[in-house]
C-alpha distance (Angstrom), angle and dihedral (degrees) to the residues before:
residue distance angle dihedral
X1 . . .
X2 3.81 . .
X3 3.77 116.5 .
X4 3.79 115.9 -126.7
X5 3.77 127.2 -126.6
X6 3.79 129.9 -171.9
X7 3.78 127.6 -129.3
X8 3.77 130.0 158.9
X9 3.80 91.1 -4.3
X10 3.82 92.0 -55.2
X11 3.79 129.1 113.5
X12 3.80 108.3 -134.4
X13 3.79 135.2 180.0
X14 3.77 123.6 -100.9
X15 3.83 89.1 -107.7
X16 3.80 92.1 54.8
X17 3.80 92.1 46.8
X18 3.80 90.5 50.4
X19 3.82 91.0 50.1
X20 3.80 88.9 53.5
X21 3.80 89.6 50.9
X22 3.81 90.2 50.0
X23 3.80 89.3 50.7
X24 3.80 89.9 50.1
X25 3.81 89.2 53.9
X26 3.81 90.8 49.9
X27 3.80 91.4 54.5
X28 3.79 91.2 49.6
X29 3.82 90.2 49.4
X30 3.81 96.1 48.8
X31 3.80 100.0 33.9
X32 3.84 98.7 84.9
X33 3.81 89.7 58.6
X34 3.81 102.0 36.9
X35 3.83 106.8 21.0
X36 3.81 95.1 -131.7
X37 3.82 90.3 171.3
X38 3.78 129.1 16.1
X39 3.80 109.9 -83.0
X40 3.81 89.3 -130.2
X41 3.83 90.2 62.4
X42 3.81 97.6 45.3
X43 3.81 92.8 96.4
X44 3.83 87.8 59.5
X45 3.80 95.4 40.6
X46 3.82 95.0 128.0
X47 3.82 98.8 45.8
X48 3.79 101.2 30.8
X49 3.79 99.1 41.5
X50 3.81 114.6 11.8
X51 3.81 98.8 39.6
X52 3.80 90.6 39.9
X53 3.81 88.8 54.7
X54 3.81 94.7 41.8
X55 3.81 93.4 61.8
X56 3.82 88.0 68.0
X57 3.80 85.3 66.2
X58 3.80 87.8 80.5
X59 3.82 85.5 81.0
X60 3.82 94.2 56.1
X61 3.80 113.0 112.3
X62 3.82 134.3 170.7
X63 3.82 92.4 -115.3
X64 3.82 92.7 61.0
X65 3.80 107.5 102.9
X66 3.83 101.8 172.7
X67 3.80 126.1 30.5
X68 3.81 116.1 -179.6
X69 3.80 122.0 -162.8
X70 3.81 117.5 -164.5
X71 3.79 124.7 -149.8
X72 3.79 89.3 8.0
X73 3.82 94.9 177.5
X74 3.79 106.0 170.1
X75 3.81 92.7 -2.1
X76 3.79 100.2 -83.6
X77 2.96 106.2 170.2
X78 3.83 100.9 -9.7
X79 3.81 100.1 65.8
X80 3.80 92.5 38.2
X81 3.81 90.4 53.0
X82 3.81 92.5 46.1
X83 3.82 88.5 54.1
X84 3.81 91.9 50.2
X85 3.80 90.8 45.9
X86 3.80 92.8 62.1
X87 3.79 85.8 72.2
X88 3.83 103.5 26.1
X89 3.83 103.9 36.5
X90 3.81 110.2 4.3
X91 3.82 95.2 176.9
X92 3.81 93.4 59.3
X93 3.81 114.3 110.8
X94 3.80 118.1 -153.9
X95 3.79 125.2 -143.4
X96 3.80 110.9 -164.4
X97 3.80 114.9 -164.4
X98 3.80 115.3 -157.6
X99 3.80 123.3 153.5
X100 3.81 95.5 -166.2
X101 3.80 106.4 93.8
X102 3.81 96.0 -150.7
X103 3.80 93.3 50.1
X104 3.80 90.0 45.8
X105 3.81 88.4 54.0
X106 3.80 89.5 53.2
X107 3.81 91.2 49.6
X108 3.80 91.8 52.4
X109 3.79 91.7 47.7
X110 3.81 92.4 48.2
X111 3.80 92.0 48.2
X112 3.80 91.4 50.1
X113 3.81 93.7 46.2
X114 3.80 92.4 48.8
X115 3.81 97.4 40.3
X116 3.80 96.3 -120.4
X117 3.81 132.8 165.4
X118 3.79 93.8 -119.9
X119 3.79 134.8 142.0
X120 3.81 116.9 -169.4
X121 3.81 121.1 -149.6
X122 3.80 114.6 -160.6
X123 3.80 93.8 -157.5
X124 3.75 140.1 96.1
X125 3.80 114.1 -89.8
X126 3.80 93.7 -124.6
X127 3.83 94.5 57.5
X128 3.81 99.0 37.8
X129 3.81 113.4 108.0
X130 3.84 110.3 -100.9
X131 3.81 110.0 -83.4
X132 3.81 99.9 -157.8
X133 3.81 89.1 -137.4
X134 3.78 124.9 -175.3
X135 3.82 89.0 -146.7
X136 3.78 133.9 14.7
X137 3.80 126.5 -167.9
X138 3.79 137.0 -176.9
X139 3.79 130.1 178.1
X140 3.81 122.0 -160.2
X141 3.82 92.6 -17.4
X142 3.81 109.4 116.7
X143 3.79 146.1 -30.6
X144 3.79 118.2 -61.1
X145 3.81 89.0 -112.7
X146 3.81 90.7 59.2
X147 3.80 93.2 40.5
X148 3.81 90.5 55.7
X149 3.80 88.2 58.1
X150 3.80 91.2 51.3
X151 3.80 91.7 46.9
X152 3.81 93.3 47.8
X153 3.82 88.5 55.1
X154 3.79 98.0 47.6
X155 3.82 107.3 29.9
X156 3.77 125.3 97.7
X157 3.84 111.5 -120.9
X158 3.81 92.4 -98.8
X159 3.81 95.4 38.5
X160 3.78 130.5 110.4
X161 3.80 139.1 -152.4
X162 3.81 131.4 -130.7
X163 3.79 115.7 -153.5
X164 3.83 120.9 175.2
X165 3.80 109.5 -146.7
X166 3.78 134.9 -176.6
X167 3.80 133.8 -128.5
X168 3.81 93.0 -60.3
X169 3.81 92.8 60.6
X170 3.82 93.2 117.9
X171 3.81 91.1 59.1
X172 3.79 90.6 47.1
X173 3.79 91.8 51.9
X174 3.80 91.9 49.9
X175 3.80 90.8 48.7
X176 3.82 93.3 47.9
X177 3.81 91.6 51.1
X178 3.80 88.9 62.2
X179 3.80 87.3 72.6
X180 3.80 106.7 17.4
X181 3.79 139.8 48.2
X182 3.82 113.5 -148.6
X183 3.79 144.6 150.1
X184 3.79 112.6 -111.0
X185 3.79 135.3 -161.3
X186 3.80 122.3 179.3
X187 3.79 130.0 -152.0
X188 3.80 122.3 -172.8
X189 3.80 111.3 -116.7
X190 3.80 114.7 -110.9
X191 3.79 91.3 -144.7
X192 3.83 101.1 42.1
X193 3.81 117.8 30.6
X194 3.81 93.2 -156.9
X195 3.82 92.8 50.6
X196 3.79 128.6 82.0
X197 3.78 141.7 -153.9
X198 3.79 104.6 -133.1
X199 3.82 116.8 -152.8
X200 3.79 107.7 -160.9
X201 3.81 127.5 -175.4
X202 3.82 142.1 155.5
X203 3.81 90.4 43.2
X204 3.83 115.6 -174.1
X205 3.78 136.3 157.5
X206 3.79 115.4 -95.0
């Protein structure tokens, strides 16, 4: 029987945990050349980046067919979620959007090494053909106002977006509502008590 491990509030199998550790090693290997995460945060890579991304996995579900992650960078959260999905929602396909060619190369290599259902788009989110995604996510990419525009373009009509935001999330929500109407649910971050995971759906221009 597989032994369970916990990350980001989720119980995962030993195989999943080991894949996450392999991914961590890949970031450490590539980071000096590509700067996938800030060098100052490398010592806290597991807690600050991987665990913080893994908590978004609570929104994974078997019925999700397409999950799009914008500004994927080093794969936080896109690669982490694709790893978790192998166990939690194996039919979910991930579309990682990253305009930086070197980071996109890393994402493809990581996906191949880890055996993930990932397609990498080396384009800007705003010019990429609409993906019709069931879920979109983005971590540390842009303001909520701008992210709502990206989500409105790429979400299926019944889809939703997950955007982790920091302590200024209230200001970002107020600013976004100047341009967009949307339904909003908040979840307190497990890694930063003053941060939130914002679940946004039914996004329309004001």
